[in-house]
GUVOBA-748305 format. One line per 8 residues: their letters; for each residue z, x, y of C-alpha. Coordinates in Angstrom, 2 decimals. Example, Ala and Ser with C-alpha at 12.3 -4.5 7.8 and 13.67 -1.06 7.14 Angstrom:
% residues 2
as = 7.80:12.30:-4.50 ~ 7.14:13.67:-1.06
This chain:
% residues 226
mttspsgt = 50.49:257.79:-135.57 ~ 53.88:259.31:-134.89 ~ 56.72:257.46:-136.55 ~ 60.28:257.93:-135.33 ~ 62.66:255.62:-137.22 ~ 65.76:254.69:-135.28 ~ 67.87:251.68:-134.55 ~ 71.52:252.54:-135.05
glgylvkq = 73.53:249.68:-133.65 ~ 70.49:247.44:-133.18 ~ 70.63:245.65:-136.49 ~ 67.00:246.60:-137.25 ~ 64.87:249.75:-137.44 ~ 62.07:250.69:-135.07 ~ 59.40:253.35:-134.82 ~ 57.21:254.75:-132.07
eriaisgg = 53.43:254.85:-132.43 ~ 50.58:256.08:-130.26 ~ 47.79:253.48:-130.24 ~ 44.29:254.53:-129.17 ~ 42.47:252.26:-126.69 ~ 38.66:252.35:-126.46 ~ 37.65:253.55:-123.02 ~ 41.23:254.16:-121.86
aalnirsl = 44.33:256.22:-122.43 ~ 46.38:255.65:-125.58 ~ 49.54:253.55:-125.40 ~ 52.97:254.56:-126.66 ~ 54.30:251.56:-128.57 ~ 57.74:250.86:-129.99 ~ 57.45:248.55:-132.97 ~ 59.51:247.45:-135.95
ldkqqfhd = 59.64:249.98:-138.75 ~ 58.18:247.56:-141.30 ~ 57.97:243.90:-142.39 ~ 61.43:244.00:-143.98 ~ 63.34:243.83:-140.69 ~ 65.45:240.79:-139.74 ~ 68.19:240.33:-137.17 ~ 69.27:236.95:-135.86
plgealal = 73.07:237.05:-135.54 ~ 73.22:234.19:-133.02 ~ 70.64:232.00:-134.73 ~ 68.31:232.16:-131.71 ~ 65.18:232.67:-133.78 ~ 66.12:229.97:-136.29 ~ 66.64:227.49:-133.44 ~ 63.07:228.18:-132.33
gvssatwp = 61.66:227.68:-135.82 ~ 61.34:231.39:-136.66 ~ 62.25:231.94:-140.32 ~ 63.51:235.19:-141.81 ~ 60.05:235.68:-143.37 ~ 58.21:235.35:-140.06 ~ 60.86:237.03:-137.90 ~ 59.34:240.55:-138.00
lfglvwps = 55.72:239.51:-137.32 ~ 56.08:239.74:-133.53 ~ 57.09:243.40:-133.76 ~ 54.18:244.85:-135.73 ~ 50.94:246.38:-134.46 ~ 48.24:244.01:-135.74 ~ 44.54:244.97:-135.98 ~ 43.37:241.99:-133.91
aqkmadvm = 45.80:242.93:-131.14 ~ 44.22:246.38:-131.04 ~ 40.78:244.75:-130.76 ~ 41.92:242.55:-127.87 ~ 43.41:245.57:-126.10 ~ 40.00:247.27:-126.37 ~ 38.30:244.17:-124.93 ~ 40.72:244.02:-122.00
qawplasl = 40.13:247.68:-121.16 ~ 36.57:246.78:-120.10 ~ 36.91:243.10:-119.11 ~ 36.27:242.26:-115.41 ~ 39.65:241.28:-113.99 ~ 38.77:240.49:-110.35 ~ 41.50:238.17:-109.00 ~ 41.98:236.27:-112.25
rileigcg = 45.39:234.95:-113.16 ~ 45.69:235.93:-116.83 ~ 48.03:234.80:-119.62 ~ 48.43:236.44:-123.02 ~ 49.71:233.93:-125.57 ~ 51.61:234.99:-128.68 ~ 51.67:238.46:-127.17 ~ 53.96:240.11:-129.72
lglaslvv = 54.13:243.76:-128.65 ~ 51.77:242.97:-125.78 ~ 49.05:245.58:-126.29 ~ 46.43:243.64:-124.32 ~ 48.94:242.74:-121.60 ~ 49.88:246.40:-121.21 ~ 46.21:247.35:-120.82 ~ 45.61:244.67:-118.16
hrrlgnit = 48.85:245.58:-116.38 ~ 47.87:249.26:-116.34 ~ 44.57:248.20:-114.73 ~ 46.58:246.34:-112.05 ~ 45.49:242.94:-113.30 ~ 47.54:239.79:-112.69 ~ 48.89:239.33:-116.23 ~ 51.76:237.28:-117.64
asdyhpyt = 52.81:237.95:-121.23 ~ 54.15:235.07:-123.29 ~ 55.68:234.57:-126.72 ~ 58.41:232.40:-128.22 ~ 60.22:235.05:-130.27 ~ 63.62:235.86:-128.72 ~ 63.15:239.64:-129.09 ~ 59.64:239.96:-127.68
erflqanl = 60.79:240.61:-124.12 ~ 63.08:243.48:-125.07 ~ 60.25:245.24:-126.93 ~ 57.87:244.61:-124.04 ~ 60.33:246.13:-121.58 ~ 60.78:249.16:-123.83 ~ 57.03:249.67:-124.06 ~ 56.61:249.40:-120.30
llngmqpm = 59.15:252.20:-119.94 ~ 57.51:254.31:-122.65 ~ 54.24:254.16:-120.73 ~ 55.71:254.66:-117.27 ~ 54.70:251.21:-116.03 ~ 56.30:248.88:-113.53 ~ 57.87:245.57:-114.72 ~ 55.45:242.88:-115.91
pyfrghwe = 55.87:239.10:-115.70 ~ 57.02:237.62:-119.02 ~ 57.61:234.01:-119.96 ~ 59.12:232.73:-123.19 ~ 56.80:229.87:-124.04 ~ 56.65:227.48:-126.98 ~ 53.30:225.84:-127.76 ~ 54.88:222.52:-128.69
rtnpllge = 57.27:222.31:-125.76 ~ 56.65:221.62:-122.09 ~ 56.74:224.76:-119.95 ~ 56.56:223.38:-116.38 ~ 57.32:226.73:-114.70 ~ 54.47:228.56:-116.43 ~ 51.65:227.07:-114.34 ~ 47.89:227.40:-114.84
fdliigsd = 45.68:230.40:-115.58 ~ 42.03:231.37:-115.10 ~ 41.89:233.45:-118.28 ~ 43.98:232.95:-121.43 ~ 43.82:235.53:-124.20 ~ 45.27:235.69:-127.70 ~ 44.85:237.68:-130.90 ~ 45.45:236.41:-134.45
vlyerdhp = 47.02:233.19:-133.17 ~ 45.42:230.76:-135.66 ~ 47.20:231.89:-138.82 ~ 48.87:228.58:-139.75 ~ 47.29:225.17:-140.33 ~ 49.10:223.51:-137.40 ~ 48.22:226.23:-134.90 ~ 44.78:224.88:-133.82
rqlasfiq = 46.30:221.58:-132.67 ~ 49.37:223.18:-131.10 ~ 47.44:225.90:-129.31 ~ 44.69:223.62:-127.99 ~ 47.32:221.31:-126.49 ~ 49.17:224.25:-124.93 ~ 45.94:225.60:-123.44 ~ 45.05:222.19:-122.04
rhaaphaq = 48.35:222.15:-120.16 ~ 48.05:225.69:-118.80 ~ 44.32:226.38:-118.30 ~ 42.94:225.98:-114.79 ~ 40.11:223.43:-114.32 ~ 37.62:226.34:-114.39 ~ 38.97:228.59:-117.12 ~ 38.02:230.89:-119.98
vliidpnr = 39.88:231.45:-123.22 ~ 39.33:234.51:-125.41 ~ 40.62:234.61:-128.98 ~ 40.20:237.32:-131.62 ~ 40.54:235.83:-135.07 ~ 40.57:237.90:-138.29 ~ 38.94:235.07:-140.27 ~ 42.12:233.13:-140.98
gnrapfhk = 40.10:230.02:-141.81 ~ 41.44:227.74:-139.07 ~ 38.68:228.14:-136.48 ~ 36.83:224.85:-137.10 ~ 39.65:222.49:-136.06 ~ 40.39:224.71:-133.06 ~ 36.72:224.59:-131.99 ~ 36.81:220.79:-132.28
amrhngfv = 40.00:220.47:-130.24 ~ 38.75:222.83:-127.54 ~ 35.42:220.97:-127.24 ~ 37.41:217.75:-126.85 ~ 39.22:219.43:-123.93 ~ 35.91:220.24:-122.22 ~ 35.34:223.83:-123.35 ~ 32.00:225.24:-124.49
vtqsellt = 32.42:227.45:-127.55 ~ 30.61:230.71:-128.32 ~ 31.48:233.25:-130.99 ~ 30.34:236.58:-132.37 ~ 31.22:238.75:-135.36 ~ 33.46:241.78:-135.01 ~ 32.64:244.38:-137.65 ~ 33.35:247.67:-135.85
plndntpy = 36.27:249.62:-137.36 ~ 39.47:250.16:-135.39 ~ 39.84:253.33:-133.36 ~ 41.46:255.07:-136.34 ~ 38.44:254.06:-138.50 ~ 40.36:251.36:-140.38 ~ 37.83:248.64:-141.40 ~ 37.99:245.41:-139.43
rgrflsyq = 36.28:242.07:-139.86 ~ 36.80:239.07:-137.63 ~ 35.40:236.90:-134.82 ~ 35.45:237.08:-131.05 ~ 35.80:233.51:-129.79 ~ 35.06:232.54:-126.19 ~ 35.75:229.11:-124.70 ~ 34.48:228.36:-121.20
rd = 35.24:225.31:-119.06 ~ 33.33:224.88:-115.80
């Protein structure tokens, strides 16, 4: 990892990292320097329910996001319309976009889009569709998707209910949802809600270390509705 702290005039500090992708070229990623960053001069984040404690979470490279990026490097894309929810720095979206897949990245943090645009430039990629979406609010312009992906998106007790409702609104009648969960403990209510919405649930353990040999333990969750 190459770290280059900067951020004069931004109100927060960033770094640049090179993230290995299994089966593909590494990605250059601009992220926040650490978890201590916070910058919300206009109160945009607060208005969306983002506290000072959770503000920096969007801008960090999370292990589950690296796992999802690896999955997307080999996943059959065909003509699927794909949505990444809670994309953060958008590792998986960048992989799909690089493979010329039809991907839309989505998050509700007000700074996600600026980091995504910076990372597209760092990797020499064309612009990518991005939509600021909130799981508890109606997003009529977002539409429906054949494949919805997300990593580490069940980390709070209310997330299973919120996310299942959001997916129900934006999943096509025949759709698949892929979630990588680092054993946050909120899978059971999410399974229940997804079954109620007509999805068949399968899951498998993820025990393979990350590409830098950091240990990882979690679950690969697949929800299919036919």
